[in-house]
Structure formats: C-alpha cells, structure tokens
N, C-alpha and C positions, 0 to 999 in steps of 0.2 A: 512869849509875846516880845516883839521887837518894835522899837520906835524907828520910823523911817527918817534917814538923814538927808537923802536927796531924792528927787522925783524918780520914780521907776514905774514901768508897766508890769503888772502881774496879770498876764493874759489880757482880758478886755478891761480890767480895772486899773485905774491910774492911782498910784500911792504917792501922796505929797509929803514933803518934810513935816514932821510932827505927828503924822498918822501912826496908829499902831497896827501892826500885822500879827495875826495869830494863826499859827499852823494848827489845823484841827486833825489830830490823829484819827478821830472818829471818821472824818470824811475821807482822809487818804487811805485808811485801812479798809474802806468799803468801796474802793474804785473797782468796778467790774472788769476793767481792762487788765488789772493786776490780779484780782481775786474773783474768779468766776462765781456767780451766785453768792455775792457777799452777805446777803441776808440769811443765808442758810447756815445752820450749825453743822459744819463738816470738818471735824478735827483731822480727818485723813488727808485734807488738802495740803497739810504740811509735810507729808511723806515725800513728795516730789516737787515741792515749791521752794524756790529760792528767790524771793522778791528783791528788787533793787533796795539798797539801804535807805533810800529816800522815799520809797513807797511803803515800806514797813519800818517804822521808826519808834518803837516803844521807849527807847532811850535817847531819842533825838538823833540827829545826823549832822554831818559836816563838822566845822571847827567847834561847835558847841555840844558835841556828843557827850553824854554822861561819862565821866572818867571811870566810873565803876561798871560800865556796860558789860564787860566780859565776866566780871565777878557776879553781877546780878543775874545774867543769863545762866551761868553754871549753877549758881545757888538755886534758882527757881527749878531748873531741870532736876537737880539732885533731890531737893526737898519733895517735889511732886512725885518722883519715882519712889522715894522711901515711903510716903504716905500711901500711895496706891498699892504698893506691895503688901503693906500691913493692914490697911483699912478699906472698907467699902463706905463711901460717903454718898449721901443723897439729901436733897432738900427736904426738910421736915414738912409733911403735908398738914393742913393746907397752908401754903405760903403765898404771900404776895410780894413780888419783887418789883420794886420801883427804882429806877436809876436816879442817881444824884450827880450833878455836874459840878466839879471843882477843878483842880488841876488835872485830874484824871477822873474817869467815871467809876462809880462804886455803888453798891446797893444802898438805897437811901436809909433803910431801917435795919441794915445788917442782912445776913442770910442764915436763918436757922438751919442747922444741919443735924442729921442723924448719923452717928458714927458707929459702925459695927466692925468686927474682925472681917478680914478679907476672906470671902468664900467663892470668888469668881463669878458671882451673879451681878447682873446689871438690871436696874428697873427704872422705868420712867415714872416720874411723879408730876402730876398736873400742877402748874403754878399759874397765878394770875398776876396782873400788874403791867406796867408800861414797858417792861423788859421786851415784851413781844413786839413793840414798835422798832426795836433795835435788831433783834435776831429771831428767826423762826425756829422754835424749839419743837416743832411738831413733825419731825421727820417720820414719814411712814415706815422707813427701813431702820428704825432705831435699834433694832436687835442686831444689826450688822456690827455694832461696836465690839462685840465679842471677838469677831474675826479681824477687824481692822486695828483694834487697839488691844492686842493680847497682853494679859497680865505677866509680870516677871515670873520666871520659873518657880520661885519660892512662894508665890502667892497661893493662899489656901492651905499651905502645909503648916503644921505646927512646928514652932521653933524648939529645938532642943535646948535644954538648960545648959548654960555654960559652966 
C-alpha cells in the first residue's frame, strides 16, 4: 500500500494526494492477457511462460522489490522439490478450504494434509469452500499431471541407508 503524494491518473481513476493505492496481486496474477484461462489450475503454464516482472510479482516489483526475492524463489523451489521427491501429499478428505485475506491469501482454517511416502501416484480429492471462487480445481484431464509434472528420478525408490 502506498500513499499518493501528487495527483496521478491510474487508467480511468484519478488518484489524489493522501489517497492510498493498493496493488492487488490477486487481480494482476489473474489477467487473461498475461495468463490465459487464469481461473484454471494449470501448473504446466509455467513450463513456457515468462511473464513481465510487473505482471507476476509475488515479491513485489520495481524499486521496492523484496531484497530476499532471489533467496525466497530458490528456497521455495528447493524445498518443494525435496518434499515432492520424498512424499505424496493430498488434502485430507473431507476438507473445506476457505480463503482468508491479509497481506497475502491463505487458507482461513489451515489445510489438513495426508502425508505418505512417495509412490508416484496422484489422486484428486474433492474439497468444498470458497477456494472454488478463486480457482477451478475440477480439471477433467487431472490425470495428465503424471505426464506434465514428472517426479524426480529418485521418487518412489527406497533410499539406501548411509
């Protein structure tokens, strides 16, 4: 959130000194000009997508970009890869996922998960809640994830004792 210091036009909106301006990541990350079918859960969109840093800005953009942006991105990628290699995660049924708005969006009452050793299987679990207003999780081709998101080579193999 920023306070306007001098009058400015933001598209058709006139911002006056003293007004507050909030950039909504939720809105910008759902722009169909940048992300086709933004309401669809399509992780494969990232295989060939390189959006403008101001269109996709989980760490902010411009002079106020998070100073730990690179560290954060590397850490997230590394941790997710390590978890997916070792474990199969799924939402614990029956689950209700309602979103909560604060600085960023999060599950309102947490997200109960079932954690099992990685066996290469994927399964869809029905969920209820207002998360469906944000993203369509009912892909008819959900089984495609096995092909588009292959597990690391070590997934499913037993680790040898060191």
